[in-house]
C-alpha positions as CSV (number, residue, x, y, z in Angstrom):
1,M,-8.6,8.4,-8.0
2,K,-6.3,10.8,-6.8
3,A,-2.9,9.7,-5.4
4,K,-3.9,11.4,-2.3
5,E,-7.0,9.8,-1.6
6,L,-5.5,6.3,-2.5
7,R,-2.7,7.0,0.1
8,A,-5.5,7.4,2.7
9,L,-6.6,3.8,2.3
10,S,-5.6,1.1,4.3
11,E,-3.8,-1.9,2.8
12,T,-6.9,-4.4,2.8
13,E,-8.8,-1.3,1.0
14,L,-5.8,-1.0,-1.5
15,T,-6.0,-4.7,-2.2
16,A,-9.8,-4.9,-2.8
17,K,-9.4,-1.6,-5.2
18,E,-6.6,-3.4,-7.0
19,A,-8.9,-6.5,-7.8
20,E,-11.8,-4.5,-8.5
21,L,-9.7,-2.6,-11.2
22,R,-8.1,-5.6,-12.7
23,K,-11.7,-7.3,-13.2
24,S,-13.0,-4.1,-14.9
25,L,-9.8,-3.9,-17.1
26,M,-10.4,-7.5,-18.0
27,K,-14.1,-6.8,-19.0
28,L,-13.1,-4.0,-20.7
29,Y,-10.3,-5.7,-22.8
30,G,-12.7,-8.4,-23.6
31,Q,-14.9,-5.9,-25.2
32,V,-12.0,-4.4,-27.3
33,S,-11.2,-7.8,-28.5
34,T,-14.3,-8.8,-29.6
35,G,-15.1,-5.6,-31.7
36,T,-17.6,-4.0,-29.4
37,P,-16.8,-0.3,-28.7
38,P,-16.4,0.6,-25.2
39,K,-19.1,3.0,-23.8
40,N,-16.1,5.3,-22.2
41,P,-13.0,4.6,-24.3
42,G,-11.0,6.8,-21.7
43,E,-11.9,4.6,-19.1
44,I,-9.1,1.9,-19.9
45,R,-6.5,4.3,-19.6
46,Q,-7.8,5.9,-16.5
47,S,-8.2,2.2,-14.8
48,K,-4.5,1.5,-15.8
49,R,-3.2,4.8,-14.3
50,T,-5.1,4.2,-11.1
51,L,-3.8,0.4,-11.0
52,A,-0.4,1.8,-11.5
53,K,-0.9,4.2,-8.7
54,I,-2.0,1.7,-6.2
55,L,0.9,-0.7,-7.1
56,T,3.4,2.3,-6.5
57,I,1.9,3.3,-3.3
58,R,1.9,-0.4,-1.9
59,S,5.7,-0.2,-2.9
60,E,6.4,3.0,-1.2
61,K,4.8,1.6,1.7
62,S,6.4,-1.5,1.9
63,R,9.8,0.4,1.7
64,Q,9.2,2.9,4.5
65,P,11.3,2.1,7.6
66,K,9.0,1.1,10.7
67,V,9.9,3.3,13.7
68,V,9.8,1.7,16.8
69,A,10.3,3.3,20.0
70,A,13.3,1.6,21.8
71,A,13.3,1.8,25.8
72,P,16.5,3.1,27.0
73,A,18.6,0.1,28.0
74,K,21.6,1.9,29.8
75,A,19.1,2.9,32.4
76,S,18.2,-0.5,33.2
77,V,21.7,-2.0,33.3
78,V,22.7,0.5,35.6
79,K,19.8,0.0,38.1
80,K,20.7,-3.5,38.1
81,A,24.4,-2.9,38.5
82,E,23.7,-1.0,41.7
83,A,21.2,-3.4,43.2
84,R,23.5,-6.0,43.4
85,P,25.9,-6.3,46.5
86,K,29.4,-6.0,46.1
87,Q,31.6,-9.2,46.4
């Protein structure tokens, strides 16, 4: 998958895709270790690269600062001060 496609996925979809890739890699490594030639030798490389992209995107998303819109605090303080009677 392309990085652009992966960035469009939600966190749960990325986690599911990661689990799926890890499972397929385990299966492919098992085939190689028993001496069975894989159907598609390039699949291992492609799976490893896609897994690395997913991990990178998850890391980037966790490092992004979250933008929170803050209400103007001074306006409410001024209103409260004006509302109080002077002593």
